[in-house]
Residue, then its C-alpha position, 0 to 999 in steps of 0.5 A: m446837578r444832583l449829588v448823592t452821598w451814601n455809606v454803603n457798608s460794603i460795596s460787594a454786599r450792596m452792589p445791586r442796591v447801588l445799581e438800583l439807585l444809579a438807574a432810578e435816581q440818575p445822580d450826576v455825582a455819587c460819593l460812596q463810603e465804606t466800600r470795603v474793597t480793594d482798588a483792584a476789585f472795584p469797577p474802574l472808571d476813566a477818571a483819576p482822583a484829584a487828591v487822596g488822603l489828608p496830611g497827618e491822618p492816622d492811616p492814609s492807606e484807608a483812603r478816607w478822604v478822596e477829592a475829584d473835580v466835577a463840573g467846576l466843583r472840587v468834591a471831597s468824599v469823606y469817611v470820618p473814623n467812627g471813634q469806637a468809644v470815648d477815651t480810646p486811641a480810636f477816638a483820639d484818631k477821630l478828633t485828629f482826622l476832623e482837625h485835619a479836615a478843618e485845615r483842608a476845608a479852609k484851603l478848598v474854600a479859598h481855592g474855589p467852589a467846593v463840597i465836602t460830603g460823606d459819613v462824618n460820624v457826628c450829630p451836629t446838634d441834639a436835634d440830629a439824634w432820635d434821643i440824645t440821652a441814649l448817646h450820653g457817654g458815647t461817641h457821635a455827639t460829644d462836645a469834642e466831636r461837635e467842636r471839631l465839626a464846627a471848625v470844619l464849618d467855620a472854614g466857610l462851609v454851609d450844611a446844605y441839608r439844614s440850609v433848606r430843611p432847618h426844622d426836619g426831625n426824624e426825616a433828616f436821619t441818615w443812619f439806623d441801627y440794624r438791631g431792634g427795628a430802629y429804622h421802623r421806629r425812626e430811631g436814627l442819627r443824622i451823621d451823613h452830611v453835604l457841606a458846601s462852600p458859600h457859592v455852592a450853598a446858594r445853588v442848593r434847590d433841595a436836599w432829602v434822605a432817600r429812605p426807601y434804600r434803607k429798607g428792602s433787600k440787604p440794605s446798608d445801615h445808612a440811607p443815601l443823602f441827596v442834594e440838588l443844585a441849580d445850574d451855576g448862576q441860577p439861584g437855589r432855594a437856600s439863596 
């Protein structure tokens, strides 16, 4: 199974690139975030989500958490709030969202094979930023954010990318600012993640960031993150 997660930063602006990716990469599961579109304007599928939203999240209408059952997996596509700035209501909302995500993650892991994937807007470690000092005083790498992301992982999840590529540097970055040529200087962050329950993590064959989709015509500021899973019962590279 090939899974991709991608913050497209507006599906209306990015539809040609999304179609390009789907045709070229042939993912079995595609999780898209920040689509910025109404339900009525999005191409319909003959499917229904298993769950939408987290209990207690600040604004459930934003549909930042969507779950579906796919080939024996419960897959959650997640767009964690950016947080804007430390010591703001938006930052508090981000922390609250992550707390509820940890609670939901524990339930998913207890229920069966699960994957939580998407734009988490947190660098788990200093190695997940091109220059951690550049984030000093800002969001995405504070102790508060990292502690709450760690609680999500402590619910029984594994960082699929790091399970097979523990030492990658800028190859792991998934977000690059549009400004100042950040992409070409490799000044990015690893804030998009695939978090897998133990049974699923054992099936991870490979994981990679598809950088070509971060350049070219009208790119998103995020690059797609792919994870390849072995068939159920077959070992992956991480096992």
